[in-house]
Structures are given as C-alpha cells and as structure tokens.
C-alpha positions in Angstrom: -34.9 19.0 38.2 -33.2 19.4 34.9 -31.6 15.9 35.2 -35.1 14.5 35.8 -36.7 16.4 32.9 -34.2 14.8 30.5 -35.7 11.4 31.4 -39.3 12.2 30.6 -39.2 10.5 27.1 -37.6 7.4 28.6 -40.4 7.2 31.1 -43.1 7.7 28.4 -41.5 5.0 26.2 -41.5 2.5 29.1 -37.7 2.4 29.3 -37.9 3.6 33.0 -40.3 2.0 35.3 -39.9 4.1 38.4 -37.8 7.2 39.2 -36.5 8.4 42.5 -34.2 11.1 43.8 -31.6 10.1 46.3 -29.5 12.6 48.2 -28.6 14.4 51.4 -31.2 15.5 54.0 -32.0 19.2 54.2 -31.3 20.0 50.6 -34.9 20.7 49.6 -35.1 17.5 47.5 -38.6 16.8 48.8 -40.1 19.7 46.9 -38.4 18.6 43.7 -39.6 15.0 44.2 -43.1 16.2 44.8 -43.1 18.3 41.7 -41.6 15.5 39.6 -43.9 12.9 41.0 -41.1 10.6 42.0 -39.7 8.8 45.0 -37.3 10.4 47.5 -34.5 8.8 49.5 -32.6 11.1 51.9 -29.8 10.1 54.2 -26.7 11.6 55.8 -24.2 9.8 53.6 -24.0 9.0 49.9 -23.6 5.3 50.6 -26.8 5.3 52.7 -29.0 7.1 50.2 -27.6 5.0 47.4 -28.3 1.8 49.3 -31.9 2.9 50.0 -32.6 3.8 46.4 -31.2 0.6 45.1 -33.2 -1.5 47.6 -36.4 0.3 46.7 -36.0 -0.2 42.9 -38.5 -2.7 41.4 -37.2 -3.6 37.9 -34.4 -6.1 37.0 -32.1 -3.3 35.9 -31.2 0.1 37.4 -30.4 3.3 35.6 -28.5 5.5 38.0 -27.8 9.1 36.9 -25.8 11.6 38.9 -27.5 14.9 39.5 -26.1 17.7 37.4 -26.0 15.6 34.2 -28.5 15.0 31.4 -28.1 12.3 28.8 -27.6 13.7 25.3 -29.6 13.0 22.2 -29.5 9.4 21.2 -29.3 8.0 24.7 -32.9 6.7 24.9 -32.4 4.7 21.7 -29.0 3.4 22.7 -30.2 2.4 26.2 -33.2 0.7 24.7 -31.0 -1.3 22.3 -28.7 -2.2 25.2 -31.6 -3.4 27.4 -33.2 -5.4 24.5 -29.9 -7.1 23.8 -29.6 -7.8 27.5 -33.0 -9.5 27.4 -32.1 -11.5 24.3 -28.7 -12.6 25.8 -29.1 -16.3 26.7 -25.7 -16.6 28.5 -27.2 -15.5 31.8 -24.4 -13.0 32.4 -25.7 -9.6 33.3 -24.2 -6.7 31.4 -23.5 -3.2 32.6 -23.4 0.0 30.5 -21.6 3.2 31.6 -22.6 6.7 30.7 -19.7 9.1 30.7 -19.8 12.9 31.0 -19.1 14.7 27.8 -15.4 15.4 27.6 -14.6 18.9 28.9 -10.9 19.1 29.2 -8.1 18.5 26.7 -7.1 15.2 28.4 -10.8 14.0 28.4 -11.0 14.8 24.7 -7.9 12.7 24.0 -9.0 9.9 26.4 -12.8 9.9 26.7 -12.7 7.2 29.4 -11.0 9.9 31.6 -14.3 11.8 31.7 -16.2 11.4 34.9 -18.9 8.8 35.2 -22.4 10.3 34.9 -24.6 7.2 35.0 -24.8 3.4 34.6 -27.2 0.7 33.7 -26.7 -2.4 35.8 -28.6 -5.4 37.3 -30.5 -4.3 40.4 -29.6 -7.5 42.3 -25.9 -7.1 41.8 -26.0 -3.4 42.8 -28.0 -4.3 45.9 -25.5 -7.0 46.9 -22.6 -4.6 46.4 -24.1 -1.7 48.3 -25.2 -4.0 51.2 -21.8 -5.5 51.6 -19.9 -2.2 51.6 -20.3 0.3 54.3 -18.9 3.2 52.3 -20.3 2.5 48.8 -20.2 5.6 46.6 -21.5 6.0 43.0 -18.0 5.9 41.4 -17.0 2.9 43.5 -20.1 1.0 42.5 -19.2 1.4 38.8 -15.7 0.1 39.4 -17.0 -3.3 40.5 -18.3 -3.9 37.0 -15.1 -4.7 35.2 -16.5 -5.6 31.7 -18.9 -2.7 31.4 -20.0 -1.5 28.0 -19.2 2.2 27.4 -22.2 3.9 25.7 -21.5 5.9 22.6 -23.7 8.8 23.8 -22.7 10.8 26.8 -24.2 13.2 29.3 -23.8 16.9 29.4 -23.1 18.8 32.6 -26.1 21.0 33.6 -26.1 23.5 36.4 
C-alpha cells in the first residue's frame, strides 16, 4: 500500500494513466487493490503475473515498480522530463529509464549501479514482446534486456 501511495501525485498530474498490482495469489492483494482503486493481476509465478500486467496496460510506456519501494522526492519531475524527452525524440528509438534502490551497503554507496533495481520506465510493446517470448521472465531479467537504459538520478527508498 505504501508503494502505491507514493504514486498518488504522479496519477494526479497525469503521469500515470492506470495502476495495477501484480503478485502471487493468496496474499491478500485483492483488498489492497480494492482500497487503492486499481487493477489486480494474480498468478502462481512472477513471470505470469508480470506478463498479465504488461498485457493489460494501455499507455505507450510502462512504469513498473517493485513492491516494497517508494520513489524519492524529485522522481515525478524527473520521470515527467524523461517522458517528455521521449515524446520529442524523432529518432523512433524507444528509451528506457531505470530506477535503482537507494544505496544501503558500503559497496552500493561506492558503486550505485550495484544497488538493486526498484523500477523501470519502458515501452509497453517491447515489454510485452519480451515477456511473451520468455517463459520465465522476471522483473530483473526484463530490465537486463534494455542495454542502453538511462539511470535516473533519483532513487527509491526501501519501505516495509
């Protein structure tokens, strides 16, 4: 629920078109989805719930956020700038942005790219193609397909 509440401003500002929770069955996610007024996709495996959520998305870009993380201050502005630049880009090449977790360990502080992936902004069509062609697609593996992703300056804090 705290991950969702961190996105309210993005929804109000029109940055997010639709929001859904995707996760394992039997975890009580239906109650959270009802309270948040968002969609719900449950399945036995991560690859299946991820595939269902990607297929149901309506906009040209997806923002996938792992549960247990909340974007820090400045994310909404940076994501908006990224998406506006994406729309103005006439090259036709879709760009991807990665949201990393705030560094927690000594190694992650020295090498911020070692911090775990917390979210990504990517073209819906490309994500759908990747998840449909891979039987065991997981969130981290999905991000690895986007070699030239832009790391966002803001990060996400671990919650819960």
